[in-house]
N, C-alpha and C positions, 0 to 999 in steps of 0.2 A: 486600496484596490487599484490595480492597473486600469488605465482608462479603457483598455480593450474589453473589459468585463462589463462595466456599466457605462452606457452611452445614452445621450439624449439627442434626438433629432427634432428640430422645430420646423414646421411647415406653416403655411398661411392659415391652415384650419385647425391644427392640433399639435400637441407635443407627443412624441413617441419615446418611451423609455425601453431600452433594450438591455437585457441581462444575459450575458453569455457565460454560463457556469463552466469553469475549466474541468477537463476530464478527471483530473486528480482531486477535484472537490475544493472546498474552501471552508473557512471557519469564521466565526463572528467574535471579535475581540475588542477590548479597550474600555474606556470610560467616556460616556457621552452625557449630554443634557438634552432634554426635549423641550419643545416650545411651552409657553405658559398655558395653564389650564383654560380651555375655551369657555367652559361654563362660568368660571370665576371671572374671566376677562369681561364677558358680556355684562355680568351683574355689577362689576365694579364701575364700568362706564355708565350704566343706567342709574345706579343709586347715586353715583357722584353727580350726575346731571340733575337729579331732583332733590339733592340735599342742599342745605345752606352751607356756604363757605367753600373751601377748596378741598378736593380729594386728590391725593397723589397715588399713582399706580406704578409699581415696579414689577417687571417681568411679564408685561402684557403680551398676549399672543398677537402676532402681527398678521394673522391669516385674514382672508377676505371676509369672513363672517363678522369678527369684531370691527372691521373697518366699516361694514354696513351699519352696525349699531352706532358707531361714532358719527357717521354722516347723518343718520336720522336725528340724533339728539342735538347735533349742531343746528340742524334745520329747525328744531324746536326751542332754540334759544340758549342752550348750554354752551359754554366756552370750553373747548377741548384742544389742548396743544397737539402738535404733530405727533402721531403715534410712533413710539419706539420702545425698545425693551428696557431701557434704563429707567426713565421716569416720564410718565404722562401726567399732566395737570388738568384737572377738570374743575371748572368754576360753575357750581350748580345754581339753579334758580329758586330752589325751595319746592316742597311738595305742593302740587296743585298750581304751579306758576309757569308751566310750559306755555309757549306762545302758539298761536294758530299759524301753521306754516303757509307759505304762499304757493307751495307746489306739492305734488304727490310724494309721500315718503316711500323710499325704495329699500326694502330689506334684502335685496339680492337673492342669495341662495339660502339665507339663514332663517330657519324655522324658529330658532330661539329668539332672534330679534323680533320677528313678527308677533309671535304668541305672547311674549312677555310685555312687549310694548303696547299691545292692545289693552291689557289691563290698566296700564298707566293712562293711556289716551282716553279710555272710556270714562274715567273718573274726573275729567276736566270739563266742568259745566260751561256751556255757552261757547265752546270751541268745536270746530269741525276739522276732521282729519280724513285723508284717504291714504291707504297703505297698499302697496303691491310688492311684487318680487319677480324673480326670473321665471322662466317657463316651468322649471321643476317646482319651485315654491308655489306657483299659482295652481298646481295640481294637488298640493298636499292639504289634508283636511284641517280646517280651522274651527269646525263646529265644536270640537272638544273644549275650546276656550270660549267661543262665542256664546254657547248655551248657558254656562254658569254666569257669565257676565250679564246676559239678558235677565237671569234670575235676580241679579243685583240691581236691575233697572237700566242697564245699558241699552243704547240704541245703535245697532250695527246692521248694516246691509251689505250684501255681496252676491256673487254668483252662486247658483245652486242653493238658493234659500239661505244665503249668508254663510255658507260653509266653505267657499273658495274665494281667494283673492282675485282681483282687487276688492278691498273692503272699505266701506265708508263708515265713519264713526262720528256720531253727534254726542259730544261729551255731556254727561248728566251727573247729578248728585246721586251717588249710589247708596244702597242700603246693605247692611251686613246679612250674611246668610250662613247656614250650615250646609256645606256641599259634600255629598257622598260621591266621590269619584269612582267610576266603574273601572278605571285603569290606574296603575301606579305610574304617574307621570310628573316629573319635576317641572316640566313646562306648564302643565295645567295648574299645579299647586302654586307655582311662582306667579303666574298670571293673576290668580285670585288674590294672593297675598298683596301684590302690588296695587291691585284695584282697591283693596280694603284699606289702604293707607289713608284714604280720604272718606271712608264710610264711618258714620257715627255708630259706635258700638263694636261688638266682638264678632269677627268672622271666623268660622271653623271649617277646615278642610280635613276630611277623613278619607284615607286611601285603603285599598285592599292589601297593599304591601308598602313598606317604606321606600320611597324614592329618594334620590340624592338630595342632600339638605343644604346645599351652598346658599340658597336664598335665605333660609332661616338663620344661618350663622351670620351672614353679612348684614341682614336687616337688624339683627340684635346689636351688632357692632356699631351700626349707624344710628342707633338710638330708638328703634321701634320696640313697642311692648309686645313681645311674642313669646309664646310658650309651646312646648311640645308634650304629647302624652304617648310614649312608646307603646303602652298597653293597648290603646285604642287606635294607634297609628294616625293620630290627629295632630293638627297644628292650629293654634289659635293666635289671632292678631287683633289688637284693639286700636281703633282709629277714632278721630283723626290723629295723625302722627306728624311729628317733625323729625327730619333726619339731619344729622350734622356730618359734614365732610370728614373723611378718615384717611389714614395711610394704609394702603392695601398692598401686600406683597403676594404675587400670584405664583404658586408652586408649579412645577412641571406637570403637564397633563398626563394622567395615567392612561387615557385613551390613546395618546400618541406613544407613550412608553410601551403599550401592549404589543405593538408591532415588533419592537426589538426584543421584548421578553420572549415572544414566541420564536423569533429568529434564533436566539441563543439556545432555546430549549430544543429546537428540532435539527439544527445544523451540527454535525459531529465536531467534537474538539473545541466547542465554543465556550467562552468565559467572558461575560460582558457585565459591566456595572452602569446603570442609568442613575444619575445623580439628581437629588432634589425633586423627587416625584411626590405629588400629593397622594396620600393614602387615606383619605376620608373614608370611613367604613361604609358609607353609602355608595362608594365607587369601586371597592376592591373585590367585587365579584370575580373579575378576571383572574386575580391571584388565587382565590379560593378554588375556582374551577380548574386551573392548571395544576394546583397542588393535589387536587383529587385525581388528576391524570398522571401523578408521579413526577411533576416538574421539580427541578432543583432550584428553588428560589429562596434567597435570604434577604431580610430587611436589615440594613445597617444604618447607623447614625440616625436613629429615629428621634424626632423632635417636633415641637409645635412652632409654626411660623404664622404670625398674624391670625391665630385662631384655627388654623388648619393643620392636621397632622401631616408630617413630611418625612421621607426616608430616602436613602439610596438603596436601589434594588439590584442585587447581584444574581445573575442567572447563569447556570452552566448546563451544558447538554446532558440530557438523560433520556432513557427509553420511556416514552410516554405510554400510558394505557388508556383505553377507551372507558367512558363512564356515561352516566345519564345526568343531564343538566336541565333543570326546570324549576318551576315554583318561585318562591320569594327571591331567589338569587338573580332571576332574569332582569328585574329593573336595575340591578346593580352592575350589569355587564351588557346591557342591551346594545350599546354601540360597538362592543368588542366581539360580537358573535361572528362576523366574517373572518376575522383573524383567528378566532378560536376554532373555526372550521378548518383553517389551514393546519393548526396544531393537530387536530383530530385525524387528518389525512396520514400523519406520520406516527400515529399511536397504534399500539397493538389492539386488535379487536374493534368493537363497534362503539361509536359515540352517538347518543341521541340527544338532541336539543329540542325542547318543547316549550310551550307557553310564550312564544316569541312572535306572535302574529303582528305585533306592533312594527316589526321590521318591514312589513309590506307597504308602509306609508312613510318611509324615509326618503332620502334623496333619490333612491331607486327602490324597487321591490327587492330588498336585500336578500330575502330568502330565495327567490327565483334566480336572481342574478348570481349570488354566491354559488349556488348549485350549478348553474349553466357554465360559468367561466372556469371553475375549478374542474368540472367534468371534462371540459375541452382539453385540459392539461393531463387527463388520465385518472382523475380521482373517481371514487365511487360514492356519490352523494345522491340520496333520494330526498326530494322536496316533500315535506309534510305540510298540512294546512297551517300549522302553527310552529314549524321548526324544520329541522334537518336531521336525516339519519346518515351517518358517515361511516363507511367501512374502511378502516385504516390498513396500511401496509402495502398499498399499491403505488409503485414508482410513478413519479410525474415526468412528463416530457415537455420541453419548451415548445411553444407555438405562438401564434398571434392571438391576442385576447383583447377585449374591449373593457374599458373602465365604466362604461355607461354614465360618464360624467359624475361619478360618485367617488369622493375622496377616499373613503374607507375601503372600497373595492379596489381602487388603483393601488393603494399601499399594501393591501393583503396579497394581491397578485405578485407584487415585487418580492415579498417575503417568501411566497411559495416558490418563486423562480430560483431562489438561492439553493433550493433542494431539488430542482428539476434538471434533468439531463438536457444538455443542448442550450439552445437560444430561445428566450422568451421576449416577445415584443408587446408592450402594453400601449394601446392606442388611447389618446386623450388622457395621458398621464398628468397633464396640468391640473386635473381635478384635485390632486393632493394638496395644492396650495390653499384650498379652502381652510384647512386646519393645520397644515404643516408645510410652510413655504420652503424649508430647507431639507425636505425629506431625501431628495436625491443626493445632496452633499453628505448627509449623515450615512446614507447607504454605502457610499464610497468609503467613508471614514471607518466604519465598523469592520470592514473587510480588508483593510490595508495590509494586515499582517499575514494574509493568506499566502 
């Protein structure tokens, strides 16, 4: 793409991303790769840090969130080589052997780092830990993991009755429980599974719907005794456990791929292939939802890499149709709802997204923010208590919009701008680096042939 179409301006306080769509339009073309899966990157670093021996990680996401995880576990005694995409080496200390740090652990903007790490810290007797994060993370609810940990015998204190960071943790010998989660959340499930590694006996987590299962897959690969029961939507883990370092290959993140999948689906004359994307069935809700909307998506070169299903995803432009999206599919596409809303703007008819109240406690209130910023561009979106109602077919116009320091909002706005008349300027676009440091470079790359 010519530099006059996509430009970045950096000031002392923010990065502005400007997209000036040419009057004759553009298309999205080529073959690209997206960064490593963020969920798998976090878990590989954490399990490597508490396993015995060495873990090697290829394809690690180099975003700010995994860097926060690496810094925290380095402070807890794990040896982690400089982060890179080729190979990261983690020398673990063994389950239950993390050291008491001399300073506060800072999870940055990463809810995954904080929530999963709490389960590990709570199960370390006779050690004291304090965990905090940035302004956004300090406002996000932690009670969803604190409460089940307290049922296991954990001692955790924090603001607002222990529901907000900073949080203080006095490690304890935990007991197994059967936890019936009120929400389908991989973070809640993973936190309990990690805490149960040192609990004597079997811990069970039952969910209302199946959430992403990266923790179960990786824990089993590292040597934990773990079983699943799809009929009851339950996971069982038996402790105490010992983990052994492994070789982990991180596939491309389908949440990052989602932006390009939607871009190719909505921009006329587009034909794009995203290579090496993880297609774990607990993460492919975005593909199913877009296929319900008549998107032209093909999976090519399907294979298994280090226990995770992987494929190349080819997407061509098609006329999308509105549909209803809710129920059990929502946990499998919760992070992709902002970009799914962009797709719905360019679909015929009405799209209704429901059962997604969880989005109100992400990096921003993603339901409110998605409706606000896309409506500023001319969309017709009504905010619902637990979702969005989108009337498709209304042309968008470029304008100044705010990312609200939310990486998925920033990137969704950029994709919407590809189909908006005129110039769109996204303020605080640097938020994209949380999960996708090279987003702007890839944005230029896919439109080069226009």
